[in-house]
DOROVO-6377 format. One record per residue: y, x negated, z of N, C-alpha, C in turn; residue in three letters. Coordinates in Angstrom, 1 decimal. Layout:
# DOROVO-6377
<r><n_v>Y</n_v><n_u>X</n_u><n_w>Z</n_w><ca_v>Y</ca_v><ca_u>X</ca_u><ca_w>Z</ca_w><c_v>Y</c_v><c_u>X</c_u><c_w>Z</c_w><aa>ALA</aa></r>
...
//
This chain:
# DOROVO-6377
<r><n_v>13.5</n_v><n_u>-29.2</n_u><n_w>36.4</n_w><ca_v>14.1</ca_v><ca_u>-27.7</ca_u><ca_w>37.6</ca_w><c_v>14.9</c_v><c_u>-27.8</c_u><c_w>37.5</c_w><aa>MET</aa></r>
<r><n_v>15.3</n_v><n_u>-26.7</n_u><n_w>37.7</n_w><ca_v>16.2</ca_v><ca_u>-26.0</ca_u><ca_w>38.3</ca_w><c_v>16.2</c_v><c_u>-24.7</c_u><c_w>39.3</c_w><aa>ILE</aa></r>
<r><n_v>17.0</n_v><n_u>-24.5</n_u><n_w>40.7</n_w><ca_v>16.5</ca_v><ca_u>-24.3</ca_u><ca_w>41.4</ca_w><c_v>18.4</c_v><c_u>-24.2</c_u><c_w>42.7</c_w><aa>GLU</aa></r>
<r><n_v>18.0</n_v><n_u>-22.6</n_u><n_w>42.8</n_w><ca_v>19.4</ca_v><ca_u>-22.3</ca_u><ca_w>44.1</ca_w><c_v>18.6</c_v><c_u>-20.8</c_u><c_w>45.5</c_w><aa>ASN</aa></r>
<r><n_v>19.4</n_v><n_u>-20.5</n_u><n_w>45.6</n_w><ca_v>19.1</ca_v><ca_u>-19.7</ca_u><ca_w>46.4</ca_w><c_v>17.7</c_v><c_u>-18.1</c_u><c_w>45.9</c_w><aa>GLY</aa></r>
<r><n_v>17.7</n_v><n_u>-18.1</n_u><n_w>44.8</n_w><ca_v>17.3</ca_v><ca_u>-17.6</ca_u><ca_w>44.3</ca_w><c_v>15.9</c_v><c_u>-17.5</c_u><c_w>43.0</c_w><aa>LEU</aa></r>
<r><n_v>16.0</n_v><n_u>-18.6</n_u><n_w>42.7</n_w><ca_v>14.7</ca_v><ca_u>-19.4</ca_u><ca_w>41.8</ca_w><c_v>14.7</c_v><c_u>-20.6</c_u><c_w>41.9</c_w><aa>TYR</aa></r>
<r><n_v>13.6</n_v><n_u>-21.3</n_u><n_w>42.1</n_w><ca_v>13.3</ca_v><ca_u>-22.2</ca_u><ca_w>40.7</ca_w><c_v>12.4</c_v><c_u>-22.5</c_u><c_w>39.6</c_w><aa>LYS</aa></r>
<r><n_v>13.0</n_v><n_u>-23.4</n_u><n_w>38.0</n_w><ca_v>12.5</ca_v><ca_u>-23.0</ca_u><ca_w>37.4</ca_w><c_v>12.2</c_v><c_u>-24.4</c_u><c_w>37.3</c_w><aa>ILE</aa></r>
<r><n_v>11.2</n_v><n_u>-24.8</n_u><n_w>35.9</n_w><ca_v>10.2</ca_v><ca_u>-25.7</ca_u><ca_w>35.9</ca_w><c_v>10.0</c_v><c_u>-25.9</c_u><c_w>34.5</c_w><aa>THR</aa></r>
<r><n_v>11.0</n_v><n_u>-27.2</n_u><n_w>33.8</n_w><ca_v>10.4</ca_v><ca_u>-27.3</ca_u><ca_w>32.6</ca_w><c_v>9.6</c_v><c_u>-27.4</c_u><c_w>32.3</c_w><aa>PHE</aa></r>
<r><n_v>9.2</n_v><n_u>-28.1</n_u><n_w>31.0</n_w><ca_v>8.6</ca_v><ca_u>-29.1</ca_u><ca_w>30.8</ca_w><c_v>9.4</c_v><c_u>-30.1</c_u><c_w>29.1</c_w><aa>SER</aa></r>
<r><n_v>9.2</n_v><n_u>-31.3</n_u><n_w>28.8</n_w><ca_v>10.1</ca_v><ca_u>-31.1</ca_u><ca_w>28.3</ca_w><c_v>9.3</c_v><c_u>-31.8</c_u><c_w>26.9</c_w><aa>ASN</aa></r>
<r><n_v>7.7</n_v><n_u>-31.2</n_u><n_w>27.6</n_w><ca_v>6.7</ca_v><ca_u>-30.1</ca_u><ca_w>25.9</ca_w><c_v>7.4</c_v><c_u>-29.6</c_u><c_w>25.3</c_w><aa>ARG</aa></r>
<r><n_v>8.1</n_v><n_u>-28.7</n_u><n_w>24.0</n_w><ca_v>8.8</ca_v><ca_u>-27.0</ca_u><ca_w>23.6</ca_w><c_v>9.6</c_v><c_u>-27.0</c_u><c_w>24.6</c_w><aa>GLY</aa></r>
<r><n_v>9.8</n_v><n_u>-28.2</n_u><n_w>25.6</n_w><ca_v>11.4</ca_v><ca_u>-27.5</ca_u><ca_w>26.3</ca_w><c_v>11.0</c_v><c_u>-25.9</c_u><c_w>26.6</c_w><aa>ALA</aa></r>
<r><n_v>10.5</n_v><n_u>-26.0</n_u><n_w>27.5</n_w><ca_v>9.7</ca_v><ca_u>-24.7</ca_u><ca_w>27.3</ca_w><c_v>9.7</c_v><c_u>-23.6</c_u><c_w>29.8</c_w><aa>GLN</aa></r>
<r><n_v>10.1</n_v><n_u>-22.9</n_u><n_w>29.8</n_w><ca_v>9.3</ca_v><ca_u>-23.1</ca_u><ca_w>31.4</ca_w><c_v>8.1</c_v><c_u>-22.5</c_u><c_w>31.4</c_w><aa>VAL</aa></r>
<r><n_v>7.2</n_v><n_u>-23.4</n_u><n_w>32.5</n_w><ca_v>6.5</ca_v><ca_u>-23.6</ca_u><ca_w>32.9</ca_w><c_v>6.4</c_v><c_u>-22.8</c_u><c_w>34.0</c_w><aa>LYS</aa></r>
<r><n_v>7.2</n_v><n_u>-21.9</n_u><n_w>34.9</n_w><ca_v>6.7</ca_v><ca_u>-21.4</ca_u><ca_w>36.5</ca_w><c_v>8.6</c_v><c_u>-21.7</c_u><c_w>36.7</c_w><aa>SER</aa></r>
<r><n_v>8.4</n_v><n_u>-20.0</n_u><n_w>36.6</n_w><ca_v>9.8</ca_v><ca_u>-19.2</ca_u><ca_w>37.4</ca_w><c_v>9.8</c_v><c_u>-18.7</c_u><c_w>38.8</c_w><aa>TRP</aa></r>
<r><n_v>9.8</n_v><n_u>-19.3</n_u><n_w>39.7</n_w><ca_v>9.5</ca_v><ca_u>-18.7</ca_u><ca_w>41.3</ca_w><c_v>11.7</c_v><c_u>-17.7</c_u><c_w>41.4</c_w><aa>ILE</aa></r>
<r><n_v>10.8</n_v><n_u>-16.1</n_u><n_w>41.7</n_w><ca_v>11.8</ca_v><ca_u>-15.4</ca_u><ca_w>41.7</ca_w><c_v>11.3</c_v><c_u>-15.5</c_u><c_w>43.4</c_w><aa>LEU</aa></r>
<r><n_v>12.6</n_v><n_u>-16.6</n_u><n_w>44.6</n_w><ca_v>12.2</ca_v><ca_u>-16.9</ca_u><ca_w>45.4</ca_w><c_v>12.4</c_v><c_u>-15.7</c_u><c_w>47.0</c_w><aa>LYS</aa></r>
<r><n_v>13.6</n_v><n_u>-14.1</n_u><n_w>46.3</n_w><ca_v>13.3</ca_v><ca_u>-13.5</ca_u><ca_w>46.9</ca_w><c_v>12.5</c_v><c_u>-11.9</c_u><c_w>46.5</c_w><aa>LYS</aa></r>
<r><n_v>12.0</n_v><n_u>-12.8</n_u><n_w>46.0</n_w><ca_v>10.7</ca_v><ca_u>-11.5</ca_u><ca_w>45.4</ca_w><c_v>9.6</c_v><c_u>-12.1</c_u><c_w>45.9</c_w><aa>TYR</aa></r>
<r><n_v>8.5</n_v><n_u>-11.1</n_u><n_w>46.2</n_w><ca_v>6.8</ca_v><ca_u>-11.3</ca_u><ca_w>47.1</ca_w><c_v>6.0</c_v><c_u>-10.8</c_u><c_w>45.3</c_w><aa>THR</aa></r>
<r><n_v>4.6</n_v><n_u>-11.7</n_u><n_w>45.6</n_w><ca_v>4.1</ca_v><ca_u>-11.1</ca_u><ca_w>45.1</ca_w><c_v>3.4</c_v><c_u>-10.4</c_u><c_w>45.9</c_w><aa>ASP</aa></r>
<r><n_v>1.4</n_v><n_u>-9.9</n_u><n_w>45.5</n_w><ca_v>0.9</ca_v><ca_u>-9.1</ca_u><ca_w>46.3</ca_w><c_v>0.4</c_v><c_u>-9.9</c_u><c_w>47.5</c_w><aa>ASP</aa></r>
<r><n_v>1.1</n_v><n_u>-11.2</n_u><n_w>47.6</n_w><ca_v>-0.1</ca_v><ca_u>-11.6</ca_u><ca_w>48.9</ca_w><c_v>1.4</c_v><c_u>-12.3</c_u><c_w>49.4</c_w><aa>LYS</aa></r>
<r><n_v>2.1</n_v><n_u>-12.0</n_u><n_w>49.4</n_w><ca_v>3.3</ca_v><ca_u>-12.1</ca_u><ca_w>50.0</ca_w><c_v>4.2</c_v><c_u>-13.7</c_u><c_w>49.6</c_w><aa>GLY</aa></r>
<r><n_v>3.3</n_v><n_u>-14.0</n_u><n_w>48.9</n_w><ca_v>3.6</ca_v><ca_u>-15.3</ca_u><ca_w>48.0</ca_w><c_v>5.3</c_v><c_u>-15.2</c_u><c_w>47.2</c_w><aa>GLN</aa></r>
<r><n_v>6.3</n_v><n_u>-16.4</n_u><n_w>46.7</n_w><ca_v>7.3</ca_v><ca_u>-15.4</ca_u><ca_w>46.0</ca_w><c_v>6.5</c_v><c_u>-15.6</c_u><c_w>45.1</c_w><aa>PRO</aa></r>
<r><n_v>7.6</n_v><n_u>-15.0</n_u><n_w>43.7</n_w><ca_v>7.2</ca_v><ca_u>-13.8</ca_u><ca_w>42.7</ca_w><c_v>7.2</c_v><c_u>-14.8</c_u><c_w>41.6</c_w><aa>LEU</aa></r>
<r><n_v>5.7</n_v><n_u>-15.6</n_u><n_w>41.0</n_w><ca_v>6.0</ca_v><ca_u>-16.5</ca_u><ca_w>39.7</ca_w><c_v>5.8</c_v><c_u>-15.5</c_u><c_w>38.2</c_w><aa>GLU</aa></r>
<r><n_v>6.6</n_v><n_u>-16.1</n_u><n_w>37.2</n_w><ca_v>7.4</ca_v><ca_u>-14.9</ca_u><ca_w>36.8</ca_w><c_v>5.9</c_v><c_u>-15.2</c_u><c_w>35.2</c_w><aa>LEU</aa></r>
<r><n_v>5.6</n_v><n_u>-16.9</n_u><n_w>35.3</n_w><ca_v>5.0</ca_v><ca_u>-17.7</ca_u><ca_w>34.0</ca_w><c_v>4.1</c_v><c_u>-16.8</c_u><c_w>34.8</c_w><aa>VAL</aa></r>
<r><n_v>2.8</n_v><n_u>-15.9</n_u><n_w>33.8</n_w><ca_v>1.2</ca_v><ca_u>-16.1</ca_u><ca_w>34.0</ca_w><c_v>0.9</c_v><c_u>-17.6</c_u><c_w>33.5</c_w><aa>HIS</aa></r>
<r><n_v>-0.4</n_v><n_u>-17.5</n_u><n_w>34.8</n_w><ca_v>-0.6</ca_v><ca_u>-19.5</ca_u><ca_w>33.7</ca_w><c_v>-2.1</c_v><c_u>-19.4</c_u><c_w>32.6</c_w><aa>SER</aa></r>
<r><n_v>-2.7</n_v><n_u>-17.5</n_u><n_w>32.4</n_w><ca_v>-3.6</ca_v><ca_u>-17.9</ca_u><ca_w>31.8</ca_w><c_v>-3.1</c_v><c_u>-17.2</c_u><c_w>31.0</c_w><aa>VAL</aa></r>
<r><n_v>-2.1</n_v><n_u>-16.5</n_u><n_w>30.2</n_w><ca_v>-1.5</ca_v><ca_u>-15.4</ca_u><ca_w>29.8</ca_w><c_v>-0.2</c_v><c_u>-16.5</c_u><c_w>28.7</c_w><aa>ALA</aa></r>
<r><n_v>0.4</n_v><n_u>-17.4</n_u><n_w>29.4</n_w><ca_v>1.2</ca_v><ca_u>-17.9</ca_u><ca_w>28.4</ca_w><c_v>0.5</c_v><c_u>-19.2</c_u><c_w>27.8</c_w><aa>ALA</aa></r>
<r><n_v>-0.5</n_v><n_u>-20.4</n_u><n_w>28.1</n_w><ca_v>-0.8</ca_v><ca_u>-21.1</ca_u><ca_w>27.4</ca_w><c_v>-1.1</c_v><c_u>-20.6</c_u><c_w>26.1</c_w><aa>PRO</aa></r>
<r><n_v>-1.7</n_v><n_u>-19.2</n_u><n_w>26.4</n_w><ca_v>-2.2</ca_v><ca_u>-18.3</ca_u><ca_w>24.6</ca_w><c_v>-0.8</c_v><c_u>-18.0</c_u><c_w>23.7</c_w><aa>GLN</aa></r>
<r><n_v>-0.3</n_v><n_u>-17.0</n_u><n_w>24.8</n_w><ca_v>0.7</ca_v><ca_u>-16.3</ca_u><ca_w>23.8</ca_w><c_v>2.4</c_v><c_u>-17.0</c_u><c_w>23.4</c_w><aa>PHE</aa></r>
<r><n_v>2.6</n_v><n_u>-17.7</n_u><n_w>25.0</n_w><ca_v>3.4</ca_v><ca_u>-19.1</ca_u><ca_w>24.6</ca_w><c_v>4.0</c_v><c_u>-18.3</c_u><c_w>26.4</c_w><aa>GLY</aa></r>
<r><n_v>5.1</n_v><n_u>-19.3</n_u><n_w>26.0</n_w><ca_v>5.8</ca_v><ca_u>-19.6</ca_u><ca_w>27.8</ca_w><c_v>7.1</c_v><c_u>-19.3</c_u><c_w>26.9</c_w><aa>TYR</aa></r>
<r><n_v>7.7</n_v><n_u>-18.8</n_u><n_w>28.3</n_w><ca_v>9.2</ca_v><ca_u>-18.3</ca_u><ca_w>28.3</ca_w><c_v>9.9</c_v><c_u>-19.4</c_u><c_w>27.7</c_w><aa>PRO</aa></r>
<r><n_v>10.7</n_v><n_u>-19.1</n_u><n_w>27.1</n_w><ca_v>11.9</ca_v><ca_u>-19.6</ca_u><ca_w>26.8</ca_w><c_v>11.7</c_v><c_u>-20.5</c_u><c_w>24.9</c_w><aa>LEU</aa></r>
<r><n_v>10.4</n_v><n_u>-19.9</n_u><n_w>24.8</n_w><ca_v>10.0</ca_v><ca_u>-21.0</ca_u><ca_w>24.1</ca_w><c_v>10.6</c_v><c_u>-20.6</c_u><c_w>22.3</c_w><aa>SER</aa></r>
<r><n_v>10.0</n_v><n_u>-21.5</n_u><n_w>21.1</n_w><ca_v>10.6</ca_v><ca_u>-20.3</ca_u><ca_w>20.2</ca_w><c_v>10.4</c_v><c_u>-20.7</c_u><c_w>18.6</c_w><aa>LEU</aa></r>
<r><n_v>10.2</n_v><n_u>-18.9</n_u><n_w>18.1</n_w><ca_v>9.3</ca_v><ca_u>-18.8</ca_u><ca_w>16.8</ca_w><c_v>9.9</c_v><c_u>-18.6</c_u><c_w>16.1</c_w><aa>TYR</aa></r>
<r><n_v>9.2</n_v><n_u>-19.1</n_u><n_w>14.9</n_w><ca_v>9.6</ca_v><ca_u>-19.0</ca_u><ca_w>13.8</ca_w><c_v>9.0</c_v><c_u>-18.3</c_u><c_w>12.8</c_w><aa>THR</aa></r>
<r><n_v>9.2</n_v><n_u>-17.5</n_u><n_w>11.3</n_w><ca_v>7.6</ca_v><ca_u>-17.0</ca_u><ca_w>10.6</ca_w><c_v>6.8</c_v><c_u>-18.2</c_u><c_w>9.7</c_w><aa>TYR</aa></r>
<r><n_v>6.9</n_v><n_u>-18.7</n_u><n_w>10.6</n_w><ca_v>6.2</ca_v><ca_u>-19.6</ca_u><ca_w>9.5</ca_w><c_v>5.6</c_v><c_u>-20.5</c_u><c_w>10.8</c_w><aa>ASP</aa></r>
<r><n_v>4.2</n_v><n_u>-20.2</n_u><n_w>11.1</n_w><ca_v>3.1</ca_v><ca_u>-20.5</ca_u><ca_w>12.3</ca_w><c_v>3.3</c_v><c_u>-22.1</c_u><c_w>12.0</c_w><aa>PRO</aa></r>
<r><n_v>3.9</n_v><n_u>-22.6</n_u><n_w>11.0</n_w><ca_v>2.7</ca_v><ca_u>-24.2</ca_u><ca_w>10.9</ca_w><c_v>4.1</c_v><c_u>-25.0</c_u><c_w>12.1</c_w><aa>ALA</aa></r>
<r><n_v>5.8</n_v><n_u>-24.3</n_u><n_w>11.7</n_w><ca_v>7.2</ca_v><ca_u>-25.1</ca_u><ca_w>12.2</ca_w><c_v>7.0</c_v><c_u>-24.4</c_u><c_w>13.6</c_w><aa>LEU</aa></r>
<r><n_v>6.2</n_v><n_u>-23.1</n_u><n_w>13.9</n_w><ca_v>6.4</ca_v><ca_u>-22.7</ca_u><ca_w>15.8</ca_w><c_v>5.4</c_v><c_u>-24.0</c_u><c_w>16.6</c_w><aa>THR</aa></r>
<r><n_v>4.5</n_v><n_u>-23.5</n_u><n_w>15.4</n_w><ca_v>3.5</ca_v><ca_u>-24.8</ca_u><ca_w>16.5</ca_w><c_v>4.8</c_v><c_u>-25.6</c_u><c_w>16.9</c_w><aa>LYS</aa></r>
<r><n_v>5.0</n_v><n_u>-26.9</n_u><n_w>15.8</n_w><ca_v>4.9</ca_v><ca_u>-28.3</ca_u><ca_w>16.1</ca_w><c_v>6.7</c_v><c_u>-28.3</c_u><c_w>17.1</c_w><aa>LYS</aa></r>
<r><n_v>8.0</n_v><n_u>-26.6</n_u><n_w>16.7</n_w><ca_v>8.9</ca_v><ca_u>-26.7</ca_u><ca_w>17.3</ca_w><c_v>8.1</c_v><c_u>-26.8</c_u><c_w>19.1</c_w><aa>LEU</aa></r>
<r><n_v>6.6</n_v><n_u>-25.8</n_u><n_w>18.8</n_w><ca_v>6.3</ca_v><ca_u>-26.1</ca_u><ca_w>20.6</ca_w><c_v>6.1</c_v><c_u>-27.0</c_u><c_w>21.3</c_w><aa>ASN</aa></r>
<r><n_v>5.3</n_v><n_u>-27.7</n_u><n_w>20.0</n_w><ca_v>4.2</ca_v><ca_u>-29.3</ca_u><ca_w>20.8</ca_w><c_v>5.4</c_v><c_u>-30.1</c_u><c_w>21.1</c_w><aa>GLU</aa></r>
<r><n_v>6.3</n_v><n_u>-30.2</n_u><n_w>20.6</n_w><ca_v>7.1</ca_v><ca_u>-31.2</ca_u><ca_w>19.8</ca_w><c_v>7.9</c_v><c_u>-31.8</c_u><c_w>21.4</c_w><aa>ALA</aa></r>
<r><n_v>8.2</n_v><n_u>-33.2</n_u><n_w>22.0</n_w><ca_v>8.5</ca_v><ca_u>-33.9</ca_u><ca_w>22.6</ca_w><c_v>9.6</c_v><c_u>-34.3</c_u><c_w>22.8</c_w><aa>LEU</aa></r>
<r><n_v>10.9</n_v><n_u>-32.6</n_u><n_w>23.1</n_w><ca_v>12.6</ca_v><ca_u>-33.2</ca_u><ca_w>23.6</ca_w><c_v>12.4</c_v><c_u>-33.9</c_u><c_w>25.1</c_w><aa>TYR</aa></r>
<r><n_v>14.2</n_v><n_u>-34.5</n_u><n_w>24.3</n_w><ca_v>14.4</ca_v><ca_u>-35.1</ca_u><ca_w>24.9</ca_w><c_v>15.5</c_v><c_u>-34.4</c_u><c_w>26.0</c_w><aa>VAL</aa></r>
<r><n_v>16.0</n_v><n_u>-34.4</n_u><n_w>27.1</n_w><ca_v>16.8</ca_v><ca_u>-34.1</ca_u><ca_w>27.3</ca_w><c_v>18.2</c_v><c_u>-34.7</c_u><c_w>28.9</c_w><aa>SER</aa></r>
<r><n_v>18.9</n_v><n_u>-34.1</n_u><n_w>28.9</n_w><ca_v>20.3</ca_v><ca_u>-34.7</ca_u><ca_w>29.2</ca_w><c_v>20.7</c_v><c_u>-35.0</c_u><c_w>30.5</c_w><aa>ASN</aa></r>
<r><n_v>19.9</n_v><n_u>-33.8</n_u><n_w>31.3</n_w><ca_v>20.0</ca_v><ca_u>-33.7</ca_u><ca_w>32.6</ca_w><c_v>18.4</c_v><c_u>-34.5</c_u><c_w>33.4</c_w><aa>GLY</aa></r>
<r><n_v>18.8</n_v><n_u>-34.7</n_u><n_w>34.3</n_w><ca_v>18.0</ca_v><ca_u>-35.4</ca_u><ca_w>35.2</ca_w><c_v>16.5</c_v><c_u>-34.2</c_u><c_w>35.6</c_w><aa>SER</aa></r>
<r><n_v>15.4</n_v><n_u>-35.2</n_u><n_w>36.7</n_w><ca_v>14.3</ca_v><ca_u>-33.9</ca_u><ca_w>36.8</ca_w><c_v>15.1</c_v><c_u>-33.2</c_u><c_w>38.1</c_w><aa>SER</aa></r>
<r><n_v>15.0</n_v><n_u>-33.0</n_u><n_w>38.5</n_w><ca_v>16.6</ca_v><ca_u>-32.2</ca_u><ca_w>39.1</ca_w><c_v>16.6</c_v><c_u>-31.6</c_u><c_w>39.3</c_w><aa>SER</aa></r>
<r><n_v>18.6</n_v><n_u>-30.4</n_u><n_w>39.3</n_w><ca_v>19.2</ca_v><ca_u>-29.8</ca_u><ca_w>39.1</ca_w><c_v>19.3</c_v><c_u>-28.1</c_u><c_w>39.8</c_w><aa>LEU</aa></r>
<r><n_v>20.6</n_v><n_u>-28.5</n_u><n_w>40.7</n_w><ca_v>20.5</ca_v><ca_u>-28.3</ca_u><ca_w>41.2</ca_w><c_v>21.9</c_v><c_u>-26.1</c_u><c_w>41.4</c_w><aa>ALA</aa></r>
<r><n_v>21.1</n_v><n_u>-25.1</n_u><n_w>40.8</n_w><ca_v>22.2</ca_v><ca_u>-24.5</ca_u><ca_w>39.4</ca_w><c_v>23.6</c_v><c_u>-23.8</c_u><c_w>41.1</c_w><aa>ALA</aa></r>
<r><n_v>24.8</n_v><n_u>-23.9</n_u><n_w>39.9</n_w><ca_v>25.2</ca_v><ca_u>-23.7</ca_u><ca_w>38.3</ca_w><c_v>25.1</c_v><c_u>-24.8</c_u><c_w>38.6</c_w><aa>PRO</aa></r>
<r><n_v>24.0</n_v><n_u>-25.4</n_u><n_w>37.0</n_w><ca_v>24.4</ca_v><ca_u>-26.5</ca_u><ca_w>36.7</ca_w><c_v>23.0</c_v><c_u>-25.5</c_u><c_w>34.9</c_w><aa>ALA</aa></r>
<r><n_v>23.7</n_v><n_u>-27.4</n_u><n_w>33.8</n_w><ca_v>23.6</ca_v><ca_u>-27.0</ca_u><ca_w>32.5</ca_w><c_v>22.2</c_v><c_u>-28.2</c_u><c_w>31.9</c_w><aa>THR</aa></r>
<r><n_v>21.5</n_v><n_u>-27.6</n_u><n_w>31.3</n_w><ca_v>20.8</ca_v><ca_u>-28.1</ca_u><ca_w>30.4</ca_w><c_v>19.9</c_v><c_u>-28.5</c_u><c_w>29.7</c_w><aa>ILE</aa></r>
<r><n_v>20.5</n_v><n_u>-29.2</n_u><n_w>28.2</n_w><ca_v>20.1</ca_v><ca_u>-29.3</ca_u><ca_w>27.1</ca_w><c_v>18.6</c_v><c_u>-30.0</c_u><c_w>26.5</c_w><aa>THR</aa></r>
<r><n_v>18.1</n_v><n_u>-29.8</n_u><n_w>26.3</n_w><ca_v>16.9</ca_v><ca_u>-30.3</ca_u><ca_w>25.5</ca_w><c_v>17.3</c_v><c_u>-30.5</c_u><c_w>23.9</c_w><aa>PHE</aa></r>
<r><n_v>16.9</n_v><n_u>-31.4</n_u><n_w>23.6</n_w><ca_v>17.2</ca_v><ca_u>-31.9</ca_u><ca_w>22.4</ca_w><c_v>16.0</c_v><c_u>-32.8</c_u><c_w>21.3</c_w><aa>GLU</aa></r>
<r><n_v>15.1</n_v><n_u>-32.7</n_u><n_w>20.4</n_w><ca_v>14.0</ca_v><ca_u>-32.8</ca_u><ca_w>19.6</ca_w><c_v>14.5</c_v><c_u>-33.0</c_u><c_w>17.8</c_w><aa>TYR</aa></r>
<r><n_v>14.0</n_v><n_u>-33.7</n_u><n_w>17.0</n_w><ca_v>14.9</ca_v><ca_u>-34.4</ca_u><ca_w>15.7</ca_w><c_v>13.7</c_v><c_u>-34.5</c_u><c_w>15.0</c_w><aa>ALA</aa></r>
<r><n_v>13.0</n_v><n_u>-35.2</n_u><n_w>13.7</n_w><ca_v>12.5</ca_v><ca_u>-35.6</ca_u><ca_w>13.2</ca_w><c_v>12.9</c_v><c_u>-36.1</c_u><c_w>11.3</c_w><aa>ASP</aa></r>
<r><n_v>12.2</n_v><n_u>-36.5</n_u><n_w>10.9</n_w><ca_v>12.7</ca_v><ca_u>-36.3</ca_u><ca_w>9.3</ca_w><c_v>13.0</c_v><c_u>-34.6</c_u><c_w>9.1</c_w><aa>LEU</aa></r>
<r><n_v>12.7</n_v><n_u>-33.2</n_u><n_w>9.4</n_w><ca_v>12.9</ca_v><ca_u>-31.9</ca_u><ca_w>8.4</ca_w><c_v>13.5</c_v><c_u>-31.5</c_u><c_w>9.3</c_w><aa>ASP</aa></r>
<r><n_v>13.7</n_v><n_u>-31.1</n_u><n_w>10.4</n_w><ca_v>14.3</ca_v><ca_u>-30.7</ca_u><ca_w>11.6</ca_w><c_v>15.0</c_v><c_u>-30.8</c_u><c_w>12.8</c_w><aa>VAL</aa></r>
<r><n_v>16.1</n_v><n_u>-30.2</n_u><n_w>13.6</n_w><ca_v>16.9</ca_v><ca_u>-30.2</ca_u><ca_w>14.2</ca_w><c_v>16.5</c_v><c_u>-29.7</c_u><c_w>15.5</c_w><aa>THR</aa></r>
<r><n_v>16.2</n_v><n_u>-29.8</n_u><n_w>16.9</n_w><ca_v>16.5</ca_v><ca_u>-28.2</ca_u><ca_w>17.7</ca_w><c_v>17.3</c_v><c_u>-29.0</c_u><c_w>18.8</c_w><aa>VAL</aa></r>
<r><n_v>18.6</n_v><n_u>-28.1</n_u><n_w>19.0</n_w><ca_v>19.1</ca_v><ca_u>-28.4</ca_u><ca_w>20.0</ca_w><c_v>19.1</c_v><c_u>-26.5</c_u><c_w>21.0</c_w><aa>SER</aa></r>
<r><n_v>18.1</n_v><n_u>-26.8</n_u><n_w>22.4</n_w><ca_v>18.1</ca_v><ca_u>-25.8</ca_u><ca_w>23.4</ca_w><c_v>19.3</c_v><c_u>-25.7</c_u><c_w>24.4</c_w><aa>LYS</aa></r>
<r><n_v>20.3</n_v><n_u>-25.1</n_u><n_w>24.6</n_w><ca_v>20.8</ca_v><ca_u>-25.4</ca_u><ca_w>25.8</ca_w><c_v>20.6</c_v><c_u>-24.5</c_u><c_w>26.7</c_w><aa>LYS</aa></r>
<r><n_v>20.3</n_v><n_u>-25.1</n_u><n_w>28.0</n_w><ca_v>20.1</ca_v><ca_u>-23.5</ca_u><ca_w>28.7</ca_w><c_v>21.0</c_v><c_u>-24.0</c_u><c_w>29.8</c_w><aa>PHE</aa></r>
<r><n_v>21.9</n_v><n_u>-22.8</n_u><n_w>30.4</n_w><ca_v>23.4</ca_v><ca_u>-22.6</ca_u><ca_w>31.6</ca_w><c_v>22.8</c_v><c_u>-21.8</c_u><c_w>32.8</c_w><aa>THR</aa></r>
<r><n_v>22.8</n_v><n_u>-21.8</n_u><n_w>34.3</n_w><ca_v>22.2</ca_v><ca_u>-21.6</ca_u><ca_w>35.0</ca_w><c_v>23.9</c_v><c_u>-21.0</c_u><c_w>36.0</c_w><aa>PHE</aa></r>
<r><n_v>24.1</n_v><n_u>-19.7</n_u><n_w>35.9</n_w><ca_v>24.7</ca_v><ca_u>-19.6</ca_u><ca_w>37.3</ca_w><c_v>24.4</c_v><c_u>-19.4</c_u><c_w>38.5</c_w><aa>ASP</aa></r>
<r><n_v>25.4</n_v><n_u>-18.8</n_u><n_w>39.1</n_w><ca_v>25.1</ca_v><ca_u>-18.3</ca_u><ca_w>40.8</ca_w><c_v>23.6</c_v><c_u>-16.6</c_u><c_w>41.4</c_w><aa>HIS</aa></r>
<r><n_v>23.7</n_v><n_u>-16.7</n_u><n_w>39.6</n_w><ca_v>22.8</ca_v><ca_u>-15.4</ca_u><ca_w>39.9</ca_w><c_v>21.7</c_v><c_u>-15.4</c_u><c_w>38.6</c_w><aa>SER</aa></r>
<r><n_v>20.9</n_v><n_u>-14.6</n_u><n_w>38.9</n_w><ca_v>19.7</ca_v><ca_u>-14.3</ca_u><ca_w>38.1</ca_w><c_v>19.6</c_v><c_u>-14.5</c_u><c_w>36.9</c_w><aa>TYR</aa></r>
<r><n_v>21.4</n_v><n_u>-15.4</n_u><n_w>35.9</n_w><ca_v>21.6</ca_v><ca_u>-14.3</ca_u><ca_w>34.3</ca_w><c_v>21.9</c_v><c_u>-16.2</c_u><c_w>33.9</c_w><aa>VAL</aa></r>
<r><n_v>20.7</n_v><n_u>-16.1</n_u><n_w>32.8</n_w><ca_v>20.8</ca_v><ca_u>-17.6</ca_u><ca_w>31.9</ca_w><c_v>21.0</c_v><c_u>-17.5</c_u><c_w>30.3</c_w><aa>VAL</aa></r>
<r><n_v>21.9</n_v><n_u>-18.3</n_u><n_w>30.3</n_w><ca_v>23.1</ca_v><ca_u>-18.1</ca_u><ca_w>28.8</ca_w><c_v>21.8</c_v><c_u>-19.7</c_u><c_w>27.6</c_w><aa>HIS</aa></r>
<r><n_v>21.4</n_v><n_u>-19.0</n_u><n_w>26.9</n_w><ca_v>20.8</ca_v><ca_u>-20.0</ca_u><ca_w>26.0</ca_w><c_v>22.2</c_v><c_u>-20.3</c_u><c_w>25.2</c_w><aa>ILE</aa></r>
<r><n_v>22.1</n_v><n_u>-20.9</n_u><n_w>24.5</n_w><ca_v>21.8</ca_v><ca_u>-21.2</ca_u><ca_w>22.9</ca_w><c_v>21.3</c_v><c_u>-22.0</c_u><c_w>22.4</c_w><aa>GLU</aa></r>
<r><n_v>20.9</n_v><n_u>-21.9</n_u><n_w>20.7</n_w><ca_v>20.0</ca_v><ca_u>-22.6</ca_u><ca_w>20.3</ca_w><c_v>20.1</c_v><c_u>-23.0</c_u><c_w>18.7</c_w><aa>THR</aa></r>
<r><n_v>19.9</n_v><n_u>-23.9</n_u><n_w>18.9</n_w><ca_v>20.2</ca_v><ca_u>-24.6</ca_u><ca_w>17.8</ca_w><c_v>19.7</c_v><c_u>-25.0</c_u><c_w>16.7</c_w><aa>ARG</aa></r>
//
């Protein structure tokens, strides 16, 4: 989880994807902090920061794999978190850097 005064972002190590992205200074129609990840659509169409390839089997593999994180389970932004996955065929690194704003810097290999 990455958090600051603007947002709270919860990652999953399965696929290194965002499961929840709450904007603290914006509210939904019920007056609650705004959740950007749609709980019904995301499992069907993809979670934020997931990977896509033109090979459906590889896309599925990358988004269902268990990644190892270099960060603790809870970080205060500004912070950087990296997720890595490797097997005999593929190696993936996803690096996310958060600052004091809403901007997220992303590096993937």
